[in-house]
Backbone bond lengths (Angstrom), bond angles and torsions (degrees), N, CA, C in turn:
res aa  C-N    CA-C-N  psi(-1)  N-CA   C-N-CA  omega(-1)  CA-C   N-CA-C  phi
1 M - - - 1.394 - - 1.560 115.36 -
2 P 1.260 118.18 123.37 1.486 118.86 -178.02 1.446 112.92 -49.82
3 T 1.415 120.36 144.88 1.425 128.07 -176.50 1.536 109.96 -58.17
4 S 1.328 117.06 -41.41 1.413 119.83 179.49 1.570 119.03 -63.84
5 A 1.389 110.89 -24.84 1.461 117.76 170.78 1.508 124.24 -79.12
6 R 1.360 109.49 -17.20 1.452 115.64 -179.23 1.448 113.14 -73.13
7 R 1.301 124.76 156.19 1.455 128.56 179.45 1.625 100.98 -108.83
8 P 1.348 106.01 149.11 1.522 112.90 177.81 1.624 110.98 -76.27
9 S 1.293 111.64 151.02 1.491 116.61 -179.25 1.542 106.92 -76.70
10 L 1.308 118.56 160.81 1.504 121.32 -176.32 1.491 105.72 -63.28
11 S 1.390 119.40 -39.61 1.472 114.96 -177.69 1.519 112.89 -67.34
12 A 1.357 119.23 -27.73 1.345 119.88 -178.82 1.620 109.33 -79.88
13 S 1.276 115.94 -34.20 1.474 119.51 175.73 1.609 109.52 -64.07
14 L 1.363 110.69 -40.11 1.445 112.97 -176.96 1.609 111.29 -68.67
15 E 1.354 114.33 -36.56 1.383 123.25 178.69 1.615 106.88 -64.92
16 L 1.366 117.75 -35.07 1.475 122.21 176.27 1.584 110.72 -61.67
17 L 1.336 115.15 -34.96 1.361 122.26 -169.80 1.529 107.86 -87.01
18 K 1.241 122.75 -10.38 1.474 134.69 170.50 1.583 108.86 51.69
19 P 1.281 118.54 76.88 1.433 116.51 178.97 1.502 118.21 -58.02
20 I 1.371 119.74 -26.32 1.429 124.07 176.52 1.461 113.75 -61.84
21 T 1.353 116.41 -25.13 1.503 121.11 177.61 1.474 117.19 -81.11
22 W 1.408 116.21 -7.93 1.322 120.82 -176.40 1.563 119.88 -69.84
23 F 1.328 107.17 -29.54 1.529 120.62 -171.00 1.565 112.07 -52.64
24 P 1.334 120.32 -49.99 1.436 120.23 -176.96 1.493 115.24 -57.32
25 P 1.328 118.39 -52.80 1.613 109.58 179.19 1.580 116.58 -74.25
26 M 1.523 113.29 -18.65 1.494 113.82 172.88 1.570 110.42 -71.50
27 W 1.325 113.10 -32.45 1.411 116.88 179.96 1.491 111.38 -72.73
28 A 1.353 116.61 -46.07 1.458 120.89 173.23 1.550 113.47 -58.61
29 F 1.346 118.39 -36.98 1.465 118.74 177.94 1.531 104.97 -64.91
30 M 1.354 127.06 -46.49 1.262 130.04 -170.20 1.578 106.10 -67.04
31 C 1.399 122.12 -36.36 1.407 123.20 176.62 1.623 107.59 -66.88
32 G 1.229 116.73 -40.30 1.381 116.46 172.97 1.471 115.22 -59.35
33 A 1.277 116.64 -44.59 1.462 119.25 175.71 1.567 115.67 -61.13
34 V 1.313 112.29 -42.23 1.556 117.76 174.98 1.560 106.67 -66.81
35 S 1.233 124.46 -42.02 1.409 123.54 178.47 1.494 118.13 -59.64
36 S 1.329 116.87 -18.66 1.488 119.54 -173.58 1.544 108.55 -75.66
37 G 1.287 117.73 -24.91 1.487 124.47 176.90 1.516 106.21 83.08
38 V 1.265 120.22 12.12 1.420 121.34 179.76 1.586 106.79 -95.71
39 P 1.301 120.21 133.39 1.503 127.02 -173.78 1.645 105.73 -54.62
40 L 1.318 116.43 124.11 1.469 116.62 179.43 1.407 113.62 -85.28
41 L 1.255 118.62 -25.90 1.553 119.44 175.09 1.615 110.96 -61.28
42 E 1.253 113.74 -26.03 1.526 115.75 -177.09 1.473 110.84 -88.32
43 N 1.292 119.64 -4.87 1.418 130.94 178.08 1.542 118.80 -131.38
44 L 1.302 118.73 35.28 1.456 130.14 -177.67 1.465 107.76 -53.66
45 W 1.387 119.15 -50.18 1.482 118.88 -177.85 1.528 112.76 -57.67
46 V 1.253 116.13 -54.15 1.440 119.41 179.76 1.489 109.86 -56.45
47 V 1.259 120.10 -55.07 1.493 124.39 -178.44 1.489 110.84 -53.11
48 G 1.293 119.20 -46.14 1.504 125.11 -175.96 1.583 106.01 -69.32
49 L 1.383 120.33 -36.60 1.416 118.63 178.77 1.521 109.31 -71.37
50 G 1.388 120.44 -40.03 1.437 124.22 176.33 1.572 112.63 -61.23
51 I 1.304 116.39 -37.24 1.484 116.53 177.69 1.566 110.42 -65.72
52 I 1.307 111.71 -44.37 1.543 113.57 170.52 1.417 119.32 -53.81
53 L 1.338 116.40 -44.03 1.510 127.48 176.19 1.456 105.65 -57.73
54 A 1.348 126.86 -52.96 1.398 129.47 -173.45 1.585 111.21 -69.56
55 G 1.171 119.98 -39.85 1.462 118.00 -178.40 1.507 115.54 -102.02
56 P 1.290 120.83 -71.13 1.475 120.52 -168.97 1.601 113.87 -68.56
57 L 1.330 109.26 -12.68 1.476 114.78 176.42 1.522 117.23 -103.76
58 V 1.312 113.76 -75.67 1.412 119.87 -178.99 1.557 115.14 -62.37
59 C 1.277 115.15 -47.84 1.521 119.10 177.40 1.515 110.19 -61.93
60 A 1.410 113.32 -48.64 1.456 117.67 -179.68 1.369 117.18 -62.25
61 M 1.390 120.34 -32.47 1.289 122.18 167.57 1.518 123.00 -62.97
62 S 1.352 111.13 -38.81 1.542 117.26 174.86 1.508 107.77 -66.39
63 Q 1.261 122.12 -30.77 1.450 118.29 174.62 1.439 117.09 -66.74
64 A 1.351 111.19 -39.61 1.448 116.29 180.00 1.442 108.81 -67.58
65 I 1.344 126.55 -49.36 1.429 120.53 -174.62 1.521 110.00 -72.33
66 N 1.276 118.29 -27.90 1.590 116.73 172.13 1.478 110.63 -64.63
67 D 1.266 125.10 -44.02 1.393 121.87 174.84 1.480 117.76 -63.35
68 W 1.353 113.68 -37.14 1.387 114.07 177.26 1.575 112.98 -66.51
69 H 1.248 120.37 -37.38 1.436 122.90 -177.90 1.638 107.68 -85.94
70 D 1.302 115.56 -17.53 1.509 118.18 176.11 1.512 115.43 -98.09
71 R 1.357 115.24 12.78 1.552 121.27 -172.47 1.605 109.84 -56.13
72 H 1.277 114.17 -40.20 1.495 120.08 -175.54 1.655 108.91 -71.05
73 V 1.330 116.71 -38.93 1.411 119.73 174.98 1.452 109.46 -68.17
74 D 1.386 119.07 -42.44 1.416 116.81 -164.89 1.643 104.32 -77.00
75 A 1.396 112.95 -19.06 1.500 114.75 -179.25 1.627 104.94 -64.45
76 I 1.324 120.45 -15.65 1.342 124.98 177.32 1.424 117.89 -101.51
77 N 1.454 114.19 -45.78 1.539 119.75 174.69 1.546 109.69 -72.97
78 E 1.275 117.00 -57.21 1.434 122.94 -171.00 1.447 112.43 -135.85
79 P 1.296 116.04 78.08 1.444 118.52 -177.26 1.560 114.99 -72.87
80 H 1.321 118.54 -2.42 1.345 121.88 177.11 1.610 111.49 -81.20
81 R 1.355 115.56 -15.17 1.459 113.45 -172.10 1.625 106.33 -63.49
82 P 1.351 113.42 171.57 1.425 126.27 -169.43 1.603 109.50 -56.98
83 I 1.362 117.05 -48.26 1.383 115.70 -169.28 1.556 109.76 -83.94
84 P 1.264 123.61 -46.86 1.451 120.36 174.26 1.465 116.65 -58.60
85 S 1.342 113.84 -32.97 1.529 115.48 -176.24 1.572 110.83 -78.05
86 G 1.448 114.18 -12.45 1.307 117.86 179.61 1.701 115.15 90.79
87 R 1.289 113.96 -7.21 1.419 119.52 169.87 1.535 115.20 -58.88
88 V 1.334 121.69 -30.35 1.404 122.71 168.26 1.566 103.49 -114.98
89 P 1.348 117.74 97.01 1.457 125.03 -165.03 1.609 108.37 -87.76
90 G 1.305 107.10 167.05 1.478 115.84 170.97 1.581 109.69 58.41
91 R 1.369 113.72 -140.78 1.467 116.83 179.62 1.509 111.76 -100.85
92 W 1.233 119.68 27.56 1.457 124.68 -177.17 1.538 107.61 -62.79
93 G 1.277 118.21 -42.62 1.500 121.66 179.58 1.580 109.31 -48.32
94 L 1.342 114.13 -50.79 1.471 119.90 175.45 1.413 118.17 -61.46
95 Y 1.465 118.41 -43.11 1.365 125.06 171.88 1.541 115.60 -50.67
96 I 1.387 109.94 -47.42 1.348 118.40 -173.87 1.646 108.88 -66.62
97 A 1.290 113.88 -38.97 1.398 118.72 -178.60 1.674 113.97 -64.55
98 L 1.279 106.89 -39.00 1.595 118.38 179.41 1.539 103.47 -66.21
99 L 1.226 119.61 -51.21 1.468 123.29 176.98 1.448 118.83 -52.99
100 W 1.275 112.03 -45.45 1.641 123.05 179.34 1.634 104.78 -71.52
101 S 1.229 116.12 -31.98 1.561 110.70 178.58 1.520 107.93 -70.38
102 L 1.203 120.59 -39.17 1.586 126.47 178.83 1.489 104.20 -61.77
103 L 1.218 117.38 -55.49 1.494 120.24 -173.27 1.578 106.54 -57.49
104 S 1.355 121.53 -41.23 1.415 125.16 -170.95 1.548 105.42 -66.51
105 L 1.348 118.89 -46.85 1.433 125.14 175.05 1.480 114.49 -57.62
106 L 1.244 118.35 -40.61 1.507 120.29 175.99 1.461 112.92 -60.86
107 V 1.309 112.37 -46.35 1.542 117.41 -172.30 1.606 105.89 -75.64
108 A 1.280 119.32 -33.92 1.470 122.54 171.94 1.527 118.76 -61.02
109 A 1.355 108.99 -36.63 1.533 116.40 177.10 1.497 108.99 -65.64
110 Y 1.332 113.79 -37.19 1.457 119.04 -176.69 1.520 109.07 -63.58
111 L 1.379 111.66 -39.90 1.494 119.85 -174.73 1.496 115.52 -74.35
112 G 1.408 114.76 -11.66 1.500 113.60 -179.15 1.470 115.63 128.46
113 T 1.242 121.04 163.26 1.523 124.75 172.42 1.452 117.42 -57.62
114 M 1.283 121.31 -43.13 1.483 126.80 171.87 1.402 112.74 -56.06
115 A 1.298 116.53 -56.63 1.561 121.21 176.34 1.484 112.06 -54.83
116 F 1.265 117.88 -44.41 1.435 122.57 179.70 1.481 112.57 -59.27
117 A 1.349 110.94 -55.01 1.511 117.35 176.02 1.495 115.11 -46.94
118 A 1.468 110.39 -51.75 1.397 117.94 -166.91 1.663 102.52 -69.38
119 T 1.249 115.98 -35.79 1.608 120.23 -174.80 1.509 106.98 -70.68
120 L 1.348 118.06 -40.00 1.484 121.44 174.87 1.536 112.58 -58.42
121 L 1.281 116.57 -41.90 1.493 120.45 177.02 1.513 108.32 -66.52
122 G 1.326 112.81 -42.02 1.440 115.14 -177.64 1.448 116.54 -62.44
123 L 1.268 116.91 -39.95 1.496 127.05 -174.69 1.536 104.04 -74.65
124 F 1.334 117.98 -36.01 1.457 117.64 174.93 1.533 116.93 -61.54
125 L 1.446 106.16 -49.39 1.475 108.26 176.45 1.534 110.77 -65.51
126 A 1.212 125.31 -38.66 1.529 127.33 176.47 1.603 109.85 -53.33
127 W 1.242 114.35 -51.97 1.544 119.30 176.86 1.520 108.70 -63.95
128 A 1.318 119.12 -43.93 1.517 119.19 -177.31 1.529 107.71 -67.68
129 Y 1.237 123.12 -31.10 1.345 124.23 -177.31 1.588 111.25 -64.87
130 S 1.331 115.56 -44.12 1.393 119.83 -179.00 1.504 119.09 -95.62
131 A 1.266 116.16 -36.76 1.431 123.34 -166.10 1.552 114.00 -94.79
132 P 1.321 123.99 146.71 1.343 128.76 174.16 1.538 106.24 -69.76
133 P 1.349 122.04 154.83 1.528 125.55 4.98 1.461 113.98 -78.87
134 L 1.320 117.18 -23.56 1.659 119.21 -170.24 1.523 107.88 -68.63
135 R 1.440 114.24 -58.19 1.426 124.14 -173.90 1.636 107.53 39.83
136 L 1.235 111.97 70.84 1.415 117.00 -177.71 1.453 116.88 -62.68
137 K 1.321 118.21 -24.70 1.414 126.55 -176.96 1.593 113.36 -66.15
138 L 1.426 114.37 -19.29 1.448 115.08 177.04 1.568 111.94 -67.90
139 N 1.309 121.31 -7.29 1.335 123.33 169.59 1.491 116.10 -126.77
140 G 1.283 123.59 119.66 1.363 126.64 -170.35 1.639 118.69 -55.64
141 W 1.427 107.98 -27.07 1.312 114.81 -178.78 1.628 114.83 -70.74
142 T 1.433 105.97 -50.51 1.550 112.58 -179.26 1.531 110.17 -80.30
143 G 1.300 120.61 -29.96 1.483 120.15 -178.03 1.552 111.49 -71.93
144 N 1.325 116.26 -43.58 1.437 117.43 -179.76 1.624 110.48 -69.18
145 A 1.334 115.53 -32.02 1.412 119.17 175.52 1.541 111.47 -60.56
146 A 1.325 117.25 -43.27 1.413 119.56 -177.57 1.472 108.89 -71.51
147 C 1.302 123.32 -35.80 1.455 123.58 176.33 1.528 110.21 -67.29
148 A 1.338 122.66 -42.85 1.368 125.43 -177.10 1.640 107.68 -65.23
149 I 1.250 119.12 -42.88 1.398 122.06 179.39 1.581 111.18 -58.87
150 C 1.364 116.09 -51.04 1.440 126.03 -177.02 1.621 104.76 -59.47
151 Y 1.411 113.61 -58.65 1.451 116.32 -167.12 1.469 113.29 -67.75
152 E 1.358 115.59 -36.76 1.446 115.94 -171.42 1.663 113.04 -107.46
153 G 1.285 112.50 -59.08 1.491 122.94 -168.72 1.519 109.79 -67.48
154 L 1.238 114.79 -55.45 1.567 118.32 179.09 1.444 111.95 -64.04
155 A 1.344 123.18 -41.89 1.400 127.47 174.37 1.482 115.08 -59.90
156 W 1.286 113.59 -42.29 1.500 116.87 178.31 1.576 109.82 -70.06
157 F 1.228 114.35 -40.32 1.549 119.38 177.62 1.325 109.34 -63.58
158 T 1.334 127.43 -41.31 1.418 127.24 179.71 1.404 117.83 -68.89
159 G 1.514 120.27 -37.26 1.326 127.08 168.81 1.546 116.05 -52.63
160 A 1.324 113.38 -44.41 1.499 122.36 -177.49 1.513 109.02 -74.91
161 A 1.382 114.71 -41.94 1.461 116.45 -162.36 1.634 104.72 -73.97
162 I 1.384 118.59 -44.81 1.452 116.81 -175.64 1.536 113.83 -67.08
163 L 1.360 116.77 -16.55 1.469 116.70 178.15 1.488 112.40 -87.22
164 I 1.475 112.91 -36.48 1.416 120.43 176.75 1.458 116.99 -74.24
165 G 1.505 109.22 -34.38 1.466 110.91 179.38 1.498 115.01 86.36
166 A 1.343 111.00 11.73 1.533 116.20 -176.42 1.478 109.61 -167.28
167 L 1.269 120.41 -177.57 1.515 115.16 -179.92 1.499 114.21 -78.70
168 P 1.306 111.31 123.29 1.533 121.80 -170.75 1.557 113.87 -50.67
169 D 1.317 114.74 160.39 1.434 125.71 -179.62 1.525 105.74 -59.72
170 W 1.415 117.19 145.49 1.484 123.80 -176.86 1.632 106.21 -55.33
171 R 1.329 117.61 -33.05 1.467 118.64 -174.35 1.673 107.41 -69.10
172 I 1.238 118.37 -32.69 1.322 117.55 172.20 1.503 119.10 -70.19
173 L 1.346 110.33 -38.88 1.411 116.29 174.96 1.631 111.26 -61.69
174 A 1.265 114.01 -36.46 1.411 121.25 -178.36 1.500 107.98 -64.42
175 L 1.319 117.09 -48.39 1.542 121.64 -175.91 1.520 105.68 -61.49
176 A 1.380 116.43 -49.22 1.491 124.20 -173.27 1.556 105.83 -59.41
177 G 1.326 117.61 -42.50 1.563 123.66 -179.72 1.533 110.15 -60.01
178 L 1.343 106.92 -57.28 1.568 110.61 -179.21 1.445 116.99 -58.10
179 Y 1.250 120.69 -45.14 1.380 122.45 -178.18 1.490 112.72 -69.74
180 S 1.447 116.19 -30.75 1.404 120.22 172.76 1.560 113.70 -67.87
181 F 1.275 113.23 -34.29 1.584 118.66 177.54 1.463 105.93 -67.05
182 G 1.344 122.42 -48.93 1.435 125.55 175.90 1.624 114.40 -54.35
183 A 1.372 113.09 -35.36 1.348 114.87 178.96 1.601 114.78 -67.86
184 H 1.127 115.88 -3.14 1.510 122.45 -179.44 1.587 102.23 -75.79
185 G 1.269 121.15 -33.53 1.437 125.12 173.80 1.554 115.50 -68.89
186 I 1.359 111.54 -38.88 1.510 113.54 175.11 1.488 114.40 -68.20
187 M 1.396 116.66 -31.04 1.400 118.10 174.96 1.576 113.94 -69.70
188 T 1.285 112.46 -28.33 1.572 117.65 179.22 1.484 104.28 -70.38
189 L 1.226 124.63 -36.54 1.499 128.81 -177.76 1.490 105.82 -64.31
190 N 1.388 118.76 -39.83 1.425 120.10 -178.07 1.512 112.93 -66.68
191 D 1.292 118.56 -15.51 1.392 121.93 178.61 1.532 120.12 -82.43
192 F 1.393 112.47 -2.78 1.409 112.89 -175.82 1.474 111.51 -74.93
193 K 1.362 120.80 -18.49 1.393 123.32 -163.57 1.665 107.37 -87.64
194 S 1.285 123.07 1.41 1.285 126.49 172.83 1.505 120.53 -139.22
195 I 1.285 108.48 37.92 1.581 114.69 -173.99 1.588 110.10 -63.02
196 A 1.361 117.87 -42.78 1.453 125.62 179.44 1.484 109.42 -54.42
197 G 1.278 120.00 -62.39 1.447 130.55 -178.82 1.469 121.37 -55.10
198 D 1.467 105.48 -35.38 1.495 119.75 -179.65 1.488 109.88 -76.06
199 K 1.350 121.36 -38.57 1.429 126.10 174.88 1.570 106.61 -62.26
200 K 1.272 119.19 -48.76 1.460 117.53 -177.59 1.393 115.31 -64.80
201 M 1.272 121.13 -28.23 1.503 124.90 -174.73 1.492 113.59 -105.04
202 G 1.446 113.72 10.62 1.477 117.41 174.35 1.465 115.50 71.38
203 V 1.371 123.43 21.40 1.420 127.38 173.06 1.544 105.21 -90.45
204 R 1.376 112.79 111.84 1.495 123.05 -176.39 1.449 113.29 -90.15
205 T 1.344 110.34 65.17 1.579 112.05 168.62 1.432 115.23 -56.27
206 L 1.251 122.25 175.57 1.378 124.29 175.57 1.637 111.71 -70.16
207 P 1.249 112.55 -43.35 1.496 116.03 174.52 1.640 111.47 -54.76
208 V 1.312 107.63 -39.41 1.560 112.28 179.30 1.406 111.47 -66.13
209 Q 1.404 117.77 -49.93 1.439 125.47 -179.31 1.486 116.55 -65.42
210 L 1.420 114.28 -40.25 1.483 116.83 -170.84 1.488 113.44 -107.12
211 G 1.308 112.88 -15.14 1.419 117.40 -170.66 1.437 115.10 88.00
212 P 1.262 122.53 154.87 1.515 128.17 -169.12 1.593 108.45 -53.46
213 H 1.209 115.71 -48.56 1.427 118.63 -163.70 1.452 110.46 -74.58
214 R 1.385 115.26 -44.68 1.545 118.00 -176.77 1.492 107.21 -76.63
215 A 1.246 120.15 -29.47 1.555 123.55 174.86 1.525 104.23 -61.70
216 A 1.279 122.16 -53.97 1.360 128.51 -177.87 1.688 111.86 -53.53
217 R 1.314 110.92 -44.94 1.408 117.37 -176.24 1.613 107.87 -69.75
218 L 1.383 114.94 -38.90 1.528 112.17 175.41 1.275 113.35 -66.63
219 A 1.446 121.57 -38.20 1.479 121.36 -175.44 1.542 106.83 -64.32
220 S 1.409 117.37 -38.51 1.484 116.98 175.60 1.460 116.06 -57.70
221 I 1.405 118.72 -41.37 1.436 122.75 176.78 1.381 113.22 -66.83
222 V 1.304 119.60 -51.51 1.523 122.46 179.02 1.533 112.27 -54.00
223 M 1.397 115.72 -36.88 1.460 117.78 -177.83 1.586 109.21 -72.51
224 A 1.408 114.26 -37.20 1.440 120.60 -169.96 1.470 110.85 -72.31
225 L 1.366 112.05 -52.95 1.648 118.36 -171.01 1.497 114.39 -51.23
226 P 1.294 122.70 -53.84 1.567 121.73 -178.13 1.529 107.19 -60.46
227 Q 1.283 121.65 -33.35 1.488 124.62 173.66 1.509 113.70 -56.44
228 I 1.288 113.72 -39.86 1.471 119.20 -174.27 1.592 105.37 -75.42
229 V 1.364 114.11 -37.62 1.443 117.22 175.65 1.549 110.55 -63.37
230 V 1.386 118.41 -46.04 1.354 122.23 175.57 1.586 116.91 -54.94
231 I 1.330 116.32 -37.64 1.381 125.80 178.31 1.607 109.79 -64.97
232 G 1.309 111.11 -37.14 1.563 113.51 -177.58 1.660 107.75 -75.52
233 L 1.367 112.84 -37.45 1.546 117.54 176.24 1.328 110.11 -56.56
234 L 1.446 114.71 -51.47 1.489 116.05 -171.48 1.605 112.17 -62.02
235 W 1.357 110.63 -35.70 1.388 116.30 -175.14 1.577 106.09 -73.94
236 N 1.260 122.42 -35.88 1.413 126.17 178.28 1.503 109.77 -66.16
237 W 1.322 117.41 -32.30 1.471 123.90 179.99 1.472 109.81 -80.09
238 G 1.182 124.09 -1.34 1.495 124.52 -179.99 1.560 112.64 86.93
239 L 1.283 113.36 9.16 1.606 115.44 -179.12 1.502 107.12 -97.02
240 T 1.343 113.11 69.66 1.541 119.64 -176.01 1.369 114.83 -59.55
241 W 1.345 119.37 -47.69 1.453 122.13 -174.38 1.586 109.01 -75.08
242 H 1.296 116.82 -28.36 1.499 115.39 174.55 1.515 109.64 -73.25
243 A 1.376 121.36 -31.83 1.397 118.64 172.95 1.427 118.58 -67.24
244 I 1.353 113.07 -31.93 1.516 122.38 174.38 1.448 115.24 -60.65
245 I 1.442 109.69 -49.86 1.437 123.18 -177.70 1.562 106.01 -58.18
246 V 1.368 118.84 -47.78 1.518 117.89 -175.00 1.394 109.01 -73.48
247 A 1.324 125.46 -28.15 1.379 128.61 177.26 1.551 107.19 -67.34
248 G 1.331 119.51 -41.61 1.378 119.16 178.66 1.496 113.06 -66.18
249 L 1.420 119.59 -39.86 1.384 124.65 174.15 1.518 112.75 -61.66
250 L 1.280 118.74 -39.84 1.460 122.16 178.16 1.592 110.17 -68.72
251 A 1.421 118.26 -36.67 1.382 113.49 173.93 1.413 117.33 -60.58
252 A 1.388 113.86 -40.65 1.489 112.73 175.85 1.424 116.55 -68.60
253 Q 1.251 120.87 -27.53 1.414 128.08 172.59 1.550 109.95 -59.60
254 I 1.295 113.12 -44.61 1.542 116.51 -176.78 1.501 109.68 -70.54
255 L 1.380 120.06 -37.12 1.480 120.22 169.20 1.569 112.99 -59.02
256 L 1.217 119.58 -34.36 1.469 126.06 -179.40 1.561 106.46 -73.74
257 M 1.412 115.50 -41.06 1.448 115.20 179.70 1.383 112.07 -64.09
258 I 1.350 120.61 -35.43 1.434 123.14 -175.22 1.563 106.61 -71.19
259 N 1.307 113.64 -37.48 1.484 120.38 -176.00 1.384 113.42 -68.50
260 Y 1.335 114.70 -42.61 1.624 117.28 -171.64 1.584 106.46 -106.14
261 L 1.234 123.98 -34.19 1.502 125.82 -166.52 1.527 116.30 -108.20
262 M 1.288 118.97 -10.52 1.499 115.46 -173.57 1.446 111.96 -114.05
263 D 1.302 122.81 0.10 1.360 131.30 174.40 1.478 112.98 -83.79
264 R 1.361 115.52 100.02 1.484 121.38 -168.55 1.564 113.73 -57.24
265 V 1.254 113.92 -46.49 1.469 120.88 179.36 1.545 113.69 -66.38
266 E 1.324 116.89 -50.24 1.393 120.59 177.43 1.669 112.43 -61.10
267 L 1.297 117.60 -38.03 1.380 118.82 -174.96 1.543 107.37 -71.99
268 L 1.280 111.18 -45.94 1.540 114.87 178.55 1.540 114.62 -56.95
269 L 1.318 112.75 -36.21 1.545 118.82 -177.47 1.478 105.24 -74.96
270 Q 1.332 118.86 -49.02 1.482 121.19 -168.04 1.458 112.37 -132.27
271 P 1.419 120.37 64.35 1.399 123.08 -171.07 1.516 107.10 -71.39
272 R 1.298 122.36 -35.71 1.457 117.20 -177.69 1.603 109.68 -68.07
273 R 1.341 116.12 -45.19 1.450 117.21 -172.97 1.595 107.51 -65.97
274 N 1.367 120.15 -44.46 1.453 119.14 -178.67 1.477 114.31 -62.40
275 A 1.352 116.22 -45.30 1.483 121.77 178.28 1.421 109.28 -60.75
276 A 1.280 120.08 -40.55 1.518 117.79 -177.44 1.568 108.86 -79.21
277 M 1.236 122.98 -30.28 1.515 123.07 171.65 1.555 110.29 -62.69
278 Y 1.374 119.95 -39.77 1.422 119.58 173.87 1.555 114.77 -62.55
279 N 1.440 111.77 -47.97 1.362 120.80 177.20 1.544 111.95 -50.63
280 A 1.325 116.52 -39.65 1.528 119.19 -179.95 1.448 118.96 -75.12
281 T 1.477 109.81 -15.26 1.504 111.74 -174.22 1.522 108.61 -122.15
282 G 1.348 115.31 -56.79 1.524 118.85 179.70 1.484 115.00 -59.53
283 T 1.260 115.04 -42.79 1.422 118.11 -176.27 1.585 114.97 -64.32
284 T 1.399 107.51 -38.17 1.440 114.02 172.80 1.610 112.44 -55.20
285 L 1.331 116.64 -44.79 1.442 121.01 173.53 1.558 109.21 -57.60
286 Y 1.272 116.63 -47.65 1.474 123.00 177.32 1.498 108.36 -41.17
287 V 1.385 112.26 -65.80 1.468 122.04 -163.77 1.540 106.11 -68.01
288 L 1.384 123.47 -27.63 1.420 121.52 174.13 1.478 110.29 -70.87
289 G 1.323 117.98 -27.09 1.453 116.85 172.31 1.421 115.63 -70.40
290 M 1.320 116.44 -26.30 1.439 124.46 175.88 1.580 109.05 -66.95
291 L 1.276 115.21 -46.37 1.459 119.59 179.69 1.436 111.61 -63.51
292 T 1.339 120.01 -44.51 1.409 129.40 -179.42 1.619 109.79 -58.47
293 S 1.321 113.51 -44.14 1.504 118.17 176.56 1.597 111.03 -64.37
294 A 1.405 112.63 -46.47 1.463 115.44 178.46 1.480 113.48 -58.81
295 I 1.395 118.35 -41.57 1.478 123.32 -178.31 1.685 104.35 -58.67
296 G 1.443 111.82 -47.35 1.384 111.90 -176.87 1.409 113.87 -57.90
297 I 1.382 121.37 -60.01 1.483 122.44 -176.03 1.505 110.22 -56.26
298 G 1.426 115.86 -34.58 1.436 116.72 -176.62 1.539 114.72 -68.42
299 S 1.372 114.22 -25.64 1.402 117.50 177.88 1.520 108.23 -73.89
300 I 1.346 119.92 -30.91 1.463 120.75 179.93 1.728 110.66 -73.76
301 L 1.280 103.95 -40.72 1.472 106.60 -169.96 1.581 104.44 -80.69
302 G 1.277 117.10 -23.39 1.502 118.88 -175.40 1.586 104.14 -78.51
303 A 1.384 119.26 -23.21 1.459 119.09 177.80 1.479 110.20 -90.34
304 G 1.354 118.15 3.43 1.512 119.54 177.86 1.455 108.29 91.30
305 G 1.337 121.71 15.00 1.517 124.22 177.36 1.418 117.82 -72.33
């Protein structure tokens, strides 16, 4: 049977959708729901459906369309992936992305106007990130911005909006925007694993444009600055303990940044390992700060503040 006529196995399709990548938008959605101040236990069905929308649908779709349009780059960087390896044959990667886009819109429509509008924007950015003619990922500045908005800002906004049933409070929008800005740095760290292939294929990620050391230093600054603003806002809102916790989490991140990302020799020798190690540790502290901030503003709004 010709390769183009075969269908991918369930395991290969699931690998294409990359469940491991679903956590960030699911977490951001949950932070948005918590920040709304609306009791979650009374809205478990809506919250659960929203988490599915953020992760297994929209995020998974973005992974499929990205792998489809990156199949030539992946053949160099990661030939074992489902599409370049032939385990997802023919145009099945594209078909899966289209189907998941439709499913995402159907679920979002059920969740309401705000969720539908946010999902529509998220899908547009996901396609624009990977697909011609925009293909935002060809430049690390625009590509990382699109990812950060989808993974953090829009997911947070959606989590709050579907529970409130209206445009969220400006303080929720501020937190979502700040943590989304910081996520740009996280996306930069993800690009260290494919520097060689990106250079060859003309993908101008920030590690390619700036070099590993400068890109790592920039990523560190981009992640830290929004959190400093968050700490100030929490303090100004009377959320003293929440501000102190986020400050402690940021201090730990800075120590890890110095350890993994600021050593010029070590980063140049092992950029993939050091960036990955920071992602496994420092990013965990970053998302814990997100939840702490969400709990804080949720306590104010839940009390009618």
